[in-house]
N, C-alpha and C positions, 0 to 999 in steps of 0.2 A: 504496500500499500504506499502511496506518493501520498509527500506531504500532505500537495494540496488535501487530497480525500480525509487524512488524518485528521484538519483543521476541518473541513467538511463537514467529519464525525460526530467531530466534539461540540458545533454548534448547532446541529440540528435540534436535538432536543429545548434547548433554550431558544431557539428561533422558532418553534410551532408553538410553545407559551407561548411567545408575543405573539406571534400572530392569531391564538385564539383571542387573549387576552385583546388587542383591537379592535379582531373581528367584532367582540360579544358590546364593545360599546359603538357600534355603528345602532344610529337611532331605528334604522327602516333598513332592508335586505332586497333587491331583488334578482331575478333569476329567468331564465327560458323555456325552464322546464320542469316539469315534476320530477323529475331523476336529478340533478341540479335542487332543489330545494333541501330532497330527502336528505341528500349528499353534507351537505350544508347544515341543517336541521342537526346529523347522526354525529359533524365533527366541531359544530360550534354552538349545538344547543339555539340555533338561533333561528327563526323562523322569518322565509324568505315570501316574501310575492310572486306570484307566477306571471309573468309577462310575453307570451311563446310573441318570436319572432314571425311577422307578419307574410304575407302570401298575396301580390296584387290581381286578382280576383279581373280584371277587366284585362289586365294580359293574354290573361285567355279565354279561348270558345273551345263549345263543346260540337262537337262533329256529328253528322246525323247519324251515320254511321259507321264504324271502327273496322279496320282493319282486320286482316289474318295476321297478323304479328304481336308476341310481344318482346316489351320498351326495358331495360336498364341502364338504369345512370347512374356513373357513379365514378368516381377516382375509381383506376385500375390497380389497386395496393389489394395486397394476400387477404390482409383482416376482413375487409369487404366480401369478401364472400360471397363477387361473381361469379368463380368457378360451378355453384351451386344451381344459380343461374342456367348455366353454359351448358353442361351436365344434365340437367333436369329436359331441356327441353331439348337436347341431340338425340335425348331418349326417346319422349317421346316422340319425334319427328316434327316437333312444331316451331317457328322462323323465329327465332329472335336476333333484337337488333339492341347493338350495344353504345353506347356511348358514354365517352368521356377516354384518356389517357394517362399514364403512371408506369410505375416502375412493373408491373404482372401482367404490365400487352405484351409481351411477346410467350408467354406459357399459354398464357389468354385465348391466345388467336392458335396456338396449334394444339391447347383443347377443346378452338370450338372452329378448329376446318374444315369447310364446306354446310354448317348446321348454325353459326350462327354470322352477324353480316355486324363488322365492326366500321364505328364511325369518325372514332377519333374524337378530338373535340367538335362541338359543334356551335352554330349562330343562336342566340336567343331564338329570334326566328323559326329557325329552324330543329331547334329544339320544343317549341311550343307547339308548330305544328307536328312531330309525332307526334307528343302528348297526346294532341286531341285522333291524332291515327292509330292507335296501337289497340291493341286488344285490353292489357294491362298492361300492369305493370311492378318488374317483377323485384321484391327490390328484401336481401339476404343480410342485408348489416344491421349491426343492433346496434343505434346509435343516440345519443341521451336525447337531439330530439328530429332532426332530418326535415331539410325541404320538400328534398323529392316527393313521395309520399303524395305531400299538398298540393305542391305542380303538377301531381298527376290526374286528384280530385277537383282541383279545381277545373281539369278539363275534363271532370262527369268521368273521366274512366277509374279502375277501380283498382285497387294495389292489392300485390300478394305478398305479403308481407311476412317476415321470423319476427310472429311474436315477444319482442324484448322490447325494452327502453320507451321512445320515444314515439313509435307510432300506438301504443298504447292508448295515448293521447290524443291522437291524430287523426286514426283510421277505426272503423265502428264492424267490429268482424259483422259478416254476414250480412251486409244494409251497404258497406264503402269499398271493404273488402274483404281477404281470407289469407290467415296465420295460421303457419306450419311453426310448430314447437317445439322446434329444433334446425341446427345447421347441417342437418342434412338431403346430400340428395333427394334418397328415397322421400321424405318430408315433404321438401318442394316438388316432387312432381304428383305426392297425394293431395297438395292444396292446391297445386292448378288441374287436377281432374274434377275436383270438389267444384271447381272455377265456372271450370267448362259446362255442370248438369245447374248452375243458380244464372237467377235471372238479375241484374241489376238496372236501379234508375239513373239514368246520368246527369237528367235535374234534380235529385234526390242529394246523388252526388255532391254534387258543388254547391246544396244549396246546405250542407251535413257542415263545407268547411267553411264556408261564411261570417262564422265566430272567430276565425281566424285570417278574418281580413285588415287590411290597410287603418280603415275608419277602426274597427274594434281596438286592434293597437294604437293607435295615437291616441284612443277614447282613456284606455289601461293607465297609458306612458304619465298620459296625463291627473289623472287623478292619485296616481303612486308620488309624482310631484309634488302635489300641491295638495296633499293632506294634510289635515294635521299634525 
């Protein structure tokens, strides 16, 4: 262990104590999601107000009829588990469009060769068009919040998601999406198959995320800042 590491180890405990003491003196705390609020309560004993980051609903459109492809939107990193969507769609014989770039790109392209279409980075306009036209978005990552499921639903499209983290706040199971309980290919396959036997109302899906609109965000932030 180097000298710097020894210094860090020596200071870690006192710094944590100081951090906790200072944080508890803050009158009010806000955070972006329930997961972070729970972590703040656990670490600091402080109740945080949840103010969800918004989605600008007016930027997204609902298509008359979706097309026959699934969509993945993510940084291509191993912990995002895009491989689950790729392998599930390959085994089911379904078309998957993958948007995003990252260090896992080469491996995922090899995994999805012949079955998935990789678009890399796309413009905001192109992405909104893909959201509107896809059959559903497959979201395999475990995120504290995650805007992709909200953007999909703002376009009236359901989300097939790993049932953990932020999607539990933003997706309503069997109304705006379907959850799979484990990050395994077989679990994704089962969720896709279940989804394909269900009916979803695009207008209802879009309405369900209206509480995450920019107007709601502004009002929540206004109330928090001006609260006595």
